N, C-alpha and C positions, 0 to 999 in steps of 0.2 A: 763473495764468500758463500760457500754452500754449507748450510748447517744440517747436521744429522737430525733426523726426526726423533723427537723426544730425547733431547740431550741427557746424557747420564744413564741411558738404558742399554747401551751397546757394549758388550763385553770387549775389553781391550782398549777402550777409549777413555779410561779414567783420567790419565794424566792430561791428555789433550783437552778434555772437557773442563778439568779443573783450572788449567792455565787460561783457557779461553774465558771462563767465567770471571776469573780474577782481573782480566783486562778491563772489566766494567767498573772496577773499584776506583774510588776517588783517592788517588795516592797523594794528592796535595792537601787533603784534609788532615791537619795536624791534631785536631781535637778528637777525630774518630778515624784513625788509620784502619785500612782494610784488615779484616780477620777472615781467615779461611775457615768457614763453618762446615766442617765435615760431619755428615750424619749417617748413622748406621743403626740397624738395617733399614732398607727402604721398602715401602709398600706402595707399589704403583697402582694397585687396585683400589686404594683408599685415598681420597684427595686430602686427608688430614695434613700430611706433611707439606704439601704444596701450599695449602692455605695458611698453615702456621708460619711458614717462611716468606709469605707473599710480600711483606714490607721490610724484610731484613736487608736487602741491598740498599735501601734508602738510608740505612744506618751503617753502611759499609761492612755489614756482616754478609759474607758471600757464601750462599749455600752450595755445597758440593756433595753429590750423592756418592756413597761408598756401598757397593753391593756386598762385598765380602771383607771381613776385617783384615785378612792377610794382604789385601791390596794396599794397605797403608805402608807396607814395606817398600813398595814401588813409588808411592805418591810422595811420601814425606821428603825424600832427598830432592824431588823435582820442584818443590814449592820455593818461591823466591826467598832469599835470605832475609831475615828480619821480620817476616810476616808472622803475626800471631796465629796460632793454630788451636782450634777447639774441636774436640770430638764429642758430638751430641749423640748419646746412646738412647735409643728408644726401647723397643721390645728386646727381651733377653732370651727369647725362645731358641734362637740359633745357637746359643752357647752349648746347650745340652742336646740339641736335635740329633737324632740317630743313636743316642746312647741306649743300648739294650739292657745294661745292668747299672746298678748303683755305682760300682767301681768305675765304669766308663764315664758316667756322669760326673763323678768326683774328679776324675782326671781332667775332664773338659773344663771344669771350674778352675782347677789349678792352673791350667794353660792360660785361661782367660785372665786370671789374676796377675800372672806374670806379664801378660801383654799390657795390661793397664799400668803396671809399675814401670814398664819400659817406656810407654808413652809419656808418663809423668816425668820420667828422667830426661826425656827429650824436650820438655817444656810445654807439652800439650796439655791444655786445660780440659777437664772432663765435666760434661753436663749430662745428667740422667733425667729423663722424663718418666715418671711413675704412671704407667698406663694401667697396671694391675698389681696388686700386692703379690700374687702368685699366679702361675698359669691356671687357666680355667679348669683344665683336666690334668691335675698334677700327678705325675707318676713317681718321681723321686722327691718327695716333699721336703725332707731334711736337706737334701742337696740343693734344691731350688731356693730354700730359705737361706742357706749359706751363700749362694750366688748373689742374692740381693744384698746381703750384709757386706760382701766384697765390693759390690758396686757402690753402696752407700759410703763405705770407708774411703773409696778412691775418688768419688765425685767431688769436684770443687763447688758445684751448684746442683741442687736437686730441684727439679721442676715438678710441682704438684698442681692439680687443676681445681682444688678447692681447699679453703683453710682447714676444714675438718680432717683432711687427709694426713696432715702432719701428725696428729695424735695416733692415727691408725698405723703410720710408719713406726712411730716410737713403740707402740704396744706390740706390733708384730715382729719387729726385728731388734728391739732393745738398743737402738742406736740413734744418735743425733746427727743430722746432716750438718756439714760445715756451713752451708748457706742455702737458703730456700727462696725460690721465686714462685709466686702463685700466678698462674695464667690459665684462665678457664678454657675448656674445650670450645672452640668456635662452632657456630652453626655452619651448615654447608650452603648457606645462602649464596647463590650465584654459581655454585659448582655443578649444579644439575639443571637441565632445561626445565622451565616451568611456565607453560602457556595454556594448559588446559584447565577447564573448570570442572565442577563435580558432574554435571550431566554428560559432558564429553568423556570424562574418565570412566564413568560407569557404563556408558554405551560401549566404550572400547573393551571393557572387561566383561560385559554381559551381566551387570549387576543392576537390579531394579532400583529406580530412584527412591522407592518407598522403603528400602531396606535400611537397617541401622548397622553400619559397618565399622568394625574394629580392625585395625591393621597391625601386624607384627612384621617388621622388615628386617632382613638380615639372615645370616646362616643359621640353620637349625642344628643346635648343639645341645648336649645334655644339660649344661649349666643354665641354659636359657628357659628351661621349664615348659617347653611346648606341650609335652605329654601330660604334665600335671594340669595345665590350664584346660586341656580338653575335658577333664573331669568336671571342672566348674562350668564349662560351656554346655555340657549335657544338661545341667540343672538350669542354667540361665535361659537356654533355648526353649525349655518347656514353659517358662514364664513370658518369654518374648519371642514368638515365632518369626519375627522380622529380623532378628539378630543374625548377623553374619560375621565370621572371622576370616579375614583376608590375610593369608600368610604367603610371603614371598621370600625365597632364599634357598640357597643350595643346602642340601642335606649332607652333612659330613659323615664319613664312614666311621661312626662312633656309636657307642651303646645307645639304644633307644631309637635310632634313626629309622630303620626299617619298620619298626612297630608304629611310630608316629605316622609314617607315610601310609601304612595300611589303614589306620584309624581315620586319618584325615580324608582319604579317598572315599571312605564309606560314610562319612558324617554329613548330614544334610545342611548343616550350618557353616561348613568350612569350604572356602574357596582357596585352593592351594596352587601356587606356582613354584614347583620344586626345581629351581635352577637359578643361575646367575641372571640378574636383571640388568639389561643394558642401560647405560646412563640416561638415554633419551626416554626410556620407559618408566623410570622411577616415579615421575610425576603422575602417571596414571594410577599407580597403587596408592600414593599418598593423597592425591586430590579426590579419589573415590571414597576416602574414609571419613567418618565422623570423629574418630578418636584413635589413638594408638594404644596398644596394650603391651606391657613388658613384664612377663611372668618369671623374670630371672631368679634363680636360686641364690646367686650372688653376683655382684657386679660393682666395680669401682668407678669406671668411666665408660659411658655408653655412647659410642659414635652414632648408633641407631637413634637414640633419644635426641641427640643433637640434630640429626637429620630431620626428624619429624617436628621438632620444635621450630625449625626454620620454615616449615610448612604450616605453622600455627595450629598444630593438632594438640588438643588436650590429651592427657595420658592417664591410663590406669596402670599403676606400677605396683609390683609386689614389694613386700617388706624387705626382700633381699636386694632390691635394686637401689643403688646409691645414685641419687639425682645429681648431686654435685653442682647445684646452682644453675642447672640448665633450664629449669622451668620454674615459674612462680607457683607458690603453693595453691593459689586459687584455681590453677589449671591442672591439678593433680588429684587423683583419688587413689588411696592405698588399699591393698587387700593382702590377706594372708594366704599364700599358695597352699598351705597345709589344710585349709578349711574350704572345700569346694562350695559348700552351701552359702557361707558368708561372702565368698568371692562373687558368687552368682548374684547375691542380694546387692552387693556394692555396684555391680554392673547394671542390673535391671532397675535398681532403685534410684538411678541418677536423676530421673525426672527431667530429661532433656538438657541437662547441664552440658553435656559434650557437644551439643549443637548451638549453644548460646553464643551470641555475639560478644558478650562480656568476657567469656573465657578466652576467646581468640584475641580480643583486644589486649587483654592482660599479657598474653604470650607475645604479641607483636611489640608491645612496649618493652617487655623484658629482654627479648632477644636482640634488640637494637644494640645493646652493649656487648653482645657476643658475636657481632658481625666479624667475619674473618680479618678484614683490614684493621679494625680497631684492636682485636686481640693480638694480632701479629705486631702491630706498631708498639703497643704497650709492652709486650713481651721483649721485643728488641731493646727498648729503652732500659728496662729493668736489668736485662742481661749485660748490657754495656756498662751500666753503673757498677754491677758486681765485678765484672772483669777488670774495670779500671781500678777498683779497690784492691784486687789481687795483685795487679802490676805495681800499684803504689806501695 
């Protein structure tokens, strides 16, 4: 048998890939019959979904990638009779993508709501993972809010990544989910190469061993507060000339991007890699750092924080950054992005905390419970229990 490279990524192969994946299911397991675990949309640039589903097949939950929602019209009739079907919805950005006006966005939400109703009428169970309360750069705020209320009302199970997020859902959307499963964001341990040490990483990037390096990893976008943190860095660098801010990530074509690139290029304490970082190079940026810094204006779940936690990096986080249980409190220092002077004081007054063995040991102990295999296994068990209750 010849397997296509990266199954589920080739247009036009959805049905073949789905049926092939289902052949691995244990059809003799009467306690846990196979479930077609359809998930949409997919993000192949982010290992999150692959890690989240890594132990699902062991529970007879068979992950099947769905690139476009309309592909379900082709896939549903092709699935074996009697097999349970679940659509696991992740990000909702695609629903209103391309809507130039509020009227177009509203029409897109109406179409999506009808699609969810149709799926439920066909016996498809709906699961929704709440990655964010609203899009980071919301254009049609009221429409996006209604879209999430529609999803909440339709979902049989809502997946949140921390207990505290349930109250946020209630407060933001004024609705109560039918059922809730809490499964934390896993670290990315094992998803990226990791064999270099600090001297090798700094040699690779041309950073002196004596520098004190803070890293911010991920796309440069307005909500992430890069420009605001530069104001604090100006102050901090005057108190600590050895301080360096290592920034790695693609600059999105959004407000503030060009201005940040200009300031970063001229700043003596900034080392900026403005582009996509190949998987094999991620280790150099994270192993070169003493700590991570996240100056987000707002954030519910941070994949970047999960990534740096897996590399045992303490973190400086803004008051707008929701940690969601990804890090122990002893490995965090909070700052107020609106106050550059106090932010600089927090960073320069750490007294070597971010290089201490105790902080890293605390992270190491904490993230063991966030290992991808453990999170995936517990998540699958909880989901099967809820699905069985729905059937019963």
